[in-house]
C-alpha angles and dihedrals in degrees: 000000000000121000091246091059092048091050092050091048095055093044089055090048090053094047091051092055102061097145131145111295111245106142115091118267114238145188124221128203118208131198120177149099137284117221131196118199128195111302095013093109117054119182095195097185104027115071094178095060091040091054090049093051094044095043101042095074088214120082119198120274115200128207101229131201126180152145134221131195124210127205116186122231097179139067120279097228095067123093086216116059138180130208149152121259134195134174150119141257130201121197121189144156096054112147131171113223115253112282122200123204135161124244133163092290100046133260121357125188121199130191112192124194124194129203120188131189122186128189112190141185125185150120129281134202121194136186125204115231099203119303100311108043143042139184124212141185125198136182139173146114132302146192118227135201121186138178127202122195122184124192112204125202109186134181104244095185131252089059093300124134123211115206126186141149130229123190138175140170137200148173131239146148143233144135140276144199126197140176136191149174121222135187127207117250116202090321088285105094143334133255120204153141129251145179129211135190126193139179131195150122129252123200110216094170121204117058095340100054122172118000122193115209134183108183125186117210136193124195147183108217141196120193124197120192123212 
């Protein structure tokens, strides 16, 4: 089943469960990493950056921090509960290893850094696993902002090096789905682990144009109820 179908399924589940809110609201902190595997970044209109990504052998990995709020839409006495979630993620520090290629002027090396911000809104369903653990799945839509910065080191001839930086940023949208497992800690909060997959397109304009991305994320989480 494609990610778009899974996202639509969980949104419909959340919309069908609009009951009186009784479960506690909560906030969740997330610390983790964002991965990009082969084919998960597509520079549709920029062959130079696409060749760098494809040829580097090392796609960017971003340190990612975030927070998510949860508002219940289902009764508290059920082991299975539904709710709405919202939050944001910020990924930074991703850099593609230097990649050398030959053009008409000689050897050019490029280091490209990627920054990614995601603001999301969706629905969540969770299932208690006894008194001390729970599993949850969430899905919805998101807005994305990203920035790409490329440092160029070019052979200028006669032993000279020409160094310059190009950067651009853009907005886009897409969807996400995530799942996690959490364990109760002294009846105060829950620690857990989670994974998240997203898909979307960001319009950088200019020479970069539209970029399709499909990041995969892994997190350590802490959830505090109110």
